[in-house]
C-alpha positions in Angstrom: -82.9 -35.4 56.5 -79.8 -35.0 58.0 -77.8 -36.4 54.8 -80.3 -33.8 52.6 -79.5 -30.7 55.0 -75.7 -31.4 54.7 -75.8 -31.8 50.9 -77.8 -28.7 50.6 -75.3 -27.1 52.7 -72.1 -28.5 51.0 -73.7 -27.5 47.6 -74.4 -23.7 49.1 -70.6 -23.7 50.1 -69.2 -25.0 47.0 -71.0 -22.5 45.2 -70.1 -19.8 47.7 -66.3 -20.8 46.9 -66.7 -20.7 43.2 -68.3 -17.5 43.5 -65.5 -16.1 45.2 -62.9 -17.6 43.1 -64.5 -16.5 39.8 -64.5 -13.1 41.4 -61.1 -13.1 42.3 -60.3 -14.4 38.6 -62.4 -11.3 37.3 -60.6 -8.9 39.5 -57.0 -10.5 38.4 -58.2 -10.5 34.6 -59.1 -6.7 35.2 -56.1 -5.8 36.5 -54.0 -7.6 33.9 -56.0 -5.8 31.3 -55.8 -2.3 32.4 -51.9 -3.2 33.0 -51.7 -3.6 29.4 -54.1 -1.0 28.5 -56.6 -3.3 26.9 -59.4 -0.7 26.3 -59.0 -0.1 22.5 -57.5 3.4 21.1 -57.6 4.3 17.8 -55.3 6.6 16.1 -55.0 8.2 12.9 -51.8 9.3 11.2 -51.6 12.1 8.7 -48.4 11.8 6.5 -46.9 14.3 4.4 -44.1 12.0 3.4 -46.4 10.3 0.8 -43.4 8.6 -1.1 -43.1 5.8 2.2 -46.7 5.3 3.1 -46.5 1.6 2.8 -43.3 1.6 5.3 -45.4 3.5 7.8 -48.4 1.0 7.3 -45.9 -1.9 7.9 -44.8 -0.2 11.2 -48.8 0.3 12.2 -49.2 -3.4 11.8 -45.9 -4.4 13.7 -47.0 -2.1 16.5 -50.5 -3.3 16.6 -49.1 -7.0 17.1 -47.3 -5.6 20.3 -50.1 -3.3 21.6 -53.2 -4.8 20.3 -55.3 -2.6 22.1 -53.8 0.5 19.6 -54.9 0.5 16.1 -53.4 3.3 13.5 -54.9 4.2 10.6 -53.1 6.2 7.7 -54.3 9.1 6.3 -52.4 9.5 3.0 -51.7 12.7 1.1 -50.7 13.4 -2.5 -47.4 14.8 -3.2 -47.6 18.5 -3.5 -49.5 21.8 -2.2 -52.5 19.8 -1.8 -51.3 18.3 1.3 -52.0 21.3 3.3 -55.4 21.6 1.8 -56.5 18.3 3.0 -54.8 19.0 6.3 -56.9 22.2 6.6 -60.1 20.3 5.8 -59.6 17.9 8.7 -59.2 20.6 11.3 -62.5 22.3 9.7 -64.4 19.0 10.0 -63.5 18.9 13.7 -61.9 15.3 12.2 -58.3 16.1 13.1 -55.6 13.5 12.6 -54.1 12.2 16.4 -50.5 12.5 14.8 -49.4 14.3 12.0 -46.1 14.2 10.1 -45.6 17.5 9.0 -43.1 20.2 7.6 -42.0 22.0 11.1 -43.3 25.6 9.7 -47.0 23.9 9.2 -46.9 22.9 12.7 -45.7 26.5 13.6 -48.4 27.7 11.6 -51.2 25.5 13.5 -49.5 25.7 16.7 -52.8 26.0 18.8 -54.1 23.0 17.3 -51.2 20.9 18.6 -50.3 19.7 22.2 -47.5 21.3 23.9 -44.7 18.4 24.4 -42.5 20.1 27.1 -42.9 17.4 29.5 -41.1 14.8 26.7 -38.7 17.4 26.1 -35.9 16.3 28.6 -36.3 12.6 27.3 -35.8 13.8 23.7 -32.9 15.9 24.6 -30.9 12.7 26.1 -32.3 10.4 23.3 -31.2 12.5 20.2 -28.0 14.2 19.2 -27.1 17.6 20.7 -28.8 20.5 19.3 -31.7 18.3 17.6 -34.5 19.2 20.4 -33.2 22.9 20.1 -33.4 22.7 16.5 -37.1 21.5 16.7 -38.2 24.3 19.1 -40.6 26.6 17.3 -40.7 29.9 19.1 -39.5 28.3 22.0 -41.9 25.6 22.1 -41.5 21.9 21.6 -44.3 21.2 19.7 -43.2 18.1 17.7 -40.6 15.2 18.2 -37.8 15.4 15.1 -37.5 12.1 13.6 -35.5 12.6 10.4 -32.6 15.1 9.3 -31.7 16.2 5.9 -28.8 18.2 4.0 -28.4 19.4 0.5 -26.0 21.0 -1.6 -23.7 19.9 -4.7 -24.1 16.2 -4.6 -21.3 14.9 -6.7 -20.6 11.4 -8.6 -17.3 10.4 -7.5 -16.5 7.9 -10.6 -17.1 11.1 -12.9 -15.3 13.7 -11.2 -12.0 11.2 -10.6 -12.5 10.0 -14.3 -12.5 13.6 -15.4 -9.9 15.0 -13.2 -7.4 12.0 -14.0 -7.0 10.9 -10.0 -8.3 11.0 -6.8 -10.7 13.9 -5.7 -10.8 15.5 -2.2 -14.0 17.6 -1.9 -12.0 19.7 0.8 -10.1 21.0 -2.2 -13.2 23.2 -3.2 -13.1 26.1 -1.0 -14.4 29.0 -3.3 -16.5 29.8 -6.2 -13.3 30.0 -8.1 -12.3 26.5 -7.4 -15.3 25.1 -8.4 -15.3 26.6 -11.6 -11.7 25.3 -12.2 -13.4 21.9 -11.5 -16.2 22.6 -13.7 -13.9 23.3 -16.7 -11.9 20.1 -16.4 -15.1 18.0 -16.3 -16.4 19.7 -19.3 -13.3 19.2 -21.1 -13.2 15.7 -20.5 -16.9 15.5 -22.0 -19.2 15.2 -19.3 -21.8 18.0 -18.4 -20.3 19.2 -15.0 -23.7 20.0 -13.3 -27.4 19.4 -13.1 -30.1 22.1 -11.8 -33.3 20.7 -11.3 -35.7 23.1 -12.5 -38.8 23.2 -10.3 -39.7 25.8 -7.9 -39.3 23.9 -4.8 -35.9 23.1 -5.6 -34.6 26.7 -6.7 -37.2 29.0 -4.1 -36.6 27.2 -1.2 -33.5 25.0 -1.3 -31.5 27.2 -3.3 -32.8 30.9 -2.7 -33.6 30.0 0.6 -29.9 29.7 1.8 -29.7 33.3 1.1 -32.0 33.9 4.6 -29.8 31.2 6.5 -26.6 32.7 5.6 -26.9 36.1 7.2 -25.5 35.1 10.6 -23.8 31.7 11.7 -26.8 29.8 12.9 -28.2 32.4 14.6 -31.7 31.6 13.8 -33.4 34.6 15.4 -30.8 37.1 13.3 -32.0 35.6 10.7 -35.7 36.1 11.0 -34.9 39.5 11.9 -33.4 39.9 8.6 -36.5 38.7 6.5 -38.6 41.1 9.0 -36.2 44.1 7.6 -36.7 42.6 4.0 -40.7 42.8 4.6 -40.0 46.6 6.0 -38.4 47.4 2.7 -35.4 48.1 4.9 -32.7 45.8 2.8 -31.1 46.4 -0.4 -30.4 43.0 -1.9 -27.8 44.2 -4.5 -25.7 45.2 -1.5 -26.0 42.2 0.6 -23.1 40.0 0.0 -24.6 36.8 1.0 -27.3 37.2 -1.6 -25.2 38.2 -4.1 -22.8 35.8 -3.7 -25.1 33.2 -3.9 -26.7 34.4 -7.1 -23.2 35.0 -8.6 -22.6 31.2 -7.9 -26.1 30.3 -9.6 -24.6 32.2 -12.7 -21.9 29.8 -12.8 -24.4 26.9 -12.1 -26.6 28.0 -15.1 -23.4 28.6 -17.2 -22.5 24.8 -16.8 -26.0 23.4 -16.5 -26.7 19.9 -18.5 -30.3 21.0 -18.9 -29.2 24.5 -20.1 -30.9 23.7 -23.4 -34.2 23.2 -21.6 -33.8 23.8 -18.1 -37.4 24.0 -16.8 -38.6 20.5 -17.9 -37.9 19.6 -14.0 -38.1 16.0 -14.2 -37.3 15.1 -10.7 -36.6 11.0 -11.5 -35.0 11.4 -14.8 -32.4 14.2 -13.2 -31.9 12.1 -10.5 -31.3 8.8 -12.4 -29.1 10.7 -15.0 -26.9 12.1 -12.2 -26.6 8.6 -10.6 -25.9 7.2 -14.0 -22.8 9.7 -14.4 -24.7 11.8 -17.1 -23.5 14.8 -14.9 -20.6 15.1 -12.3 -22.6 17.6 -9.7 -26.5 18.1 -8.7 -28.0 20.4 -6.8 -30.3 18.4 -4.7 -30.5 16.8 -1.2 -29.8 13.3 0.3 -33.4 12.6 0.1 -32.9 12.2 -3.7 -31.6 8.5 -2.3 -35.1 7.1 -2.6 -34.9 7.4 -6.3 -30.8 6.6 -6.8 -30.8 3.8 -4.4 -33.2 1.7 -6.4 -31.7 2.1 -9.7 -30.0 -0.9 -11.1 -26.6 -0.4 -13.0 -25.9 2.8 -11.3 -22.8 4.6 -10.0 -22.1 3.5 -6.5 -19.9 6.4 -4.9 -21.6 9.9 -4.0 -20.7 12.8 -1.9 -21.6 16.2 -1.3 -20.1 19.7 -1.3 -21.2 22.9 0.1 -22.3 25.7 -2.1 -19.2 28.2 -2.4 -20.6 31.8 -2.3 -17.7 33.9 -2.4 -13.9 33.6 -3.3 -12.9 33.8 0.5 -12.6 30.6 1.6 -13.2 31.7 5.4 -16.7 33.1 4.9 -19.8 31.1 6.3 -21.5 29.0 3.8 -18.1 28.0 1.8 -17.6 24.6 4.2 -20.9 24.1 5.2 -23.8 22.2 3.9 -27.7 23.0 4.4 -29.0 21.1 7.4 -32.2 20.8 8.9 -35.1 18.6 10.6 -37.6 19.0 8.1 -40.5 16.7 9.8 -41.9 16.6 12.9 -44.3 14.1 14.5 -47.1 16.6 16.1 -49.9 15.2 18.4 -53.5 16.6 18.2 -54.9 18.9 21.1 -57.9 20.1 19.4 -60.1 16.9 19.3 -58.0 13.9 20.2 -58.7 12.4 23.8 -56.2 12.2 26.7 -56.2 8.1 25.9 -55.5 9.1 22.2 -53.0 11.6 23.2 -50.8 9.3 25.3 -51.1 6.4 23.2 -49.8 8.7 20.4 -46.8 9.5 22.7 -45.9 6.2 23.0 -46.2 4.9 19.5 -43.8 7.8 18.8 -41.6 7.0 21.3 -41.5 3.4 19.9 -41.3 4.4 16.1 -38.0 6.6 16.8 -36.3 4.4 19.6 -36.9 0.7 18.7 -35.0 -1.3 16.6 -38.0 -1.9 14.3 -38.9 1.4 13.8 -35.0 2.7 13.2 -34.5 -0.2 10.6 -37.8 1.3 8.9 -36.9 5.1 8.7 -33.0 4.4 8.1 -33.1 1.2 5.9 -36.4 1.3 4.2 -37.1 4.8 4.1 -33.2 5.7 3.3 -33.4 8.2 5.6 -31.0 9.7 8.4 -32.0 10.3 12.2 -30.9 13.0 14.5 -30.6 10.2 17.2 -27.7 8.6 19.3 -27.5 4.7 19.5 -28.8 3.9 16.5 -29.6 0.3 16.0 -29.4 0.3 12.1 -27.0 1.5 9.5 -27.8 3.5 6.6 -27.4 2.6 3.2 -27.6 6.4 1.9 -24.3 7.3 1.0 -25.4 10.6 0.7 -27.2 11.2 3.9 -23.9 9.8 5.4 -21.8 12.4 3.8 -23.8 15.0 5.2 -23.9 13.5 8.7 -19.8 13.8 8.4 -20.5 17.4 7.8 -22.8 18.0 10.7 -20.8 15.7 13.1 -17.9 18.4 12.4 -19.9 21.4 13.0 -19.9 22.2 9.5 -23.6 22.8 8.7 -26.1 25.8 7.8 -29.0 25.6 10.3 -31.8 26.7 7.9 -34.4 26.8 10.6 -35.4 30.5 9.5 -37.4 28.8 6.9 -39.8 27.4 9.4 -40.9 31.1 10.1 -41.4 31.9 6.5 -44.9 32.5 4.7 -46.2 29.4 3.2 -45.9 30.7 -0.4 -42.4 31.8 -0.1 -40.6 29.2 -2.0 -43.6 29.0 -5.0 -43.4 33.0 -5.6 -39.9 33.6 -5.2 -38.9 30.2 -6.7 -41.4 31.7 -10.0 -38.9 34.2 -10.2 -35.8 32.1 -10.0 -37.2 30.1 -12.9 -37.5 33.0 -14.9 -33.7 34.3 -14.1 -32.6 30.4 -15.0 -34.0 31.1 -18.3 -32.9 34.4 -18.8 -36.5 36.2 -19.0 -35.3 38.4 -16.2 -32.0 39.9 -15.4 -30.5 40.4 -12.3 -31.7 43.5 -11.6 -35.6 42.6 -12.5 -34.9 39.4 -10.3 -33.8 41.2 -7.2 -37.0 43.9 -7.7 -39.3 40.9 -7.6 -37.9 39.0 -4.6 -38.0 42.5 -2.5 -41.7 43.1 -3.7 -42.7 39.4 -2.8 -41.0 40.3 0.8 -43.0 43.7 0.8 -46.0 42.3 0.2 -45.8 40.3 3.3 -45.3 43.1 5.5 -47.2 43.1 8.9 -47.9 39.3 8.1 
């Protein structure tokens, strides 16, 4: 009986110790799980940079391998205006994306749906180049993290230009409109089309005519906004505005030497970019984003650069030595239907995306984009973007941030007027009237 009693006691003690041990192990596992954030969090990512959908999807997989509890699903969008419609439908159905990669103007338009990232602002001011966060502010609010920077102007094919002029080309030699025309004349005399104009409304209405609103001050966005408000109020005579008229005088020059002058509205973006890259035109009014096409071409030319669009014959006028520059896309986090856990996971993912070697390599090398960040861990192969960066680092840029505050249809409406002017269906006076009428129709909006 004594032996049996001892056996029973020993068995009970072993059971108690085992239970205690299991309980302690369970607590330890729970603590480890909590420290790693083991609760599964699902994020959705609305992407308006449709041309790089596959790159983002690979990044989501990489992040999931590093953070198994976080799963990110891409919400792809078509290229063009239907992107905004899809975004609106997600909001209307109470099924918003956790993270949205959007134009800054769209973030501003739907500001009430996004998380205020003021708590993240100081961190990103340390991570980015000077002015990057300031340029991303929308009415003073930090609603989206900047992740890419883009510039545009007159791209040039170095081989074509140098063969045409018979020697090295110094881009700083073009300081005025007359300088540009003299160069065009040499190129044309050598048997090559001097310049390519892409005839799409977004290129003409947003990128070209959009400069008129950004040139009203030397990078004072609020002053440029005030100018637009004066346009809406009918208080501005565009025919007496030197920046607007100078820009249009330069457009007349581009029209005169346009490689597409026989059919200027075909607007085949891939063909225009490829023809320029292969030397069929010396200059191309476009931005560094065209490297997504040019960079993949076999047998193309290798060296390209960028010139500002001169707007006068006074080399000291603002715009003649500066290229257009902006941070066109922001990563914004939903605040209308996302949980606090999703929002925190979204913040962590965005920070990883823009600071990690994997994220930076994907953005810079695979997407071919420029990033407004310090201490980059990847080298860009986009020679046009690198040329833009040289201007920006010297402070020679036009802040086109005013476009973030313009109506969503401004580029389509005024772009259509630009197309008519391009094909001589309306003269300068008629064109000015159409643009003036558009802005008056926006009064009070």
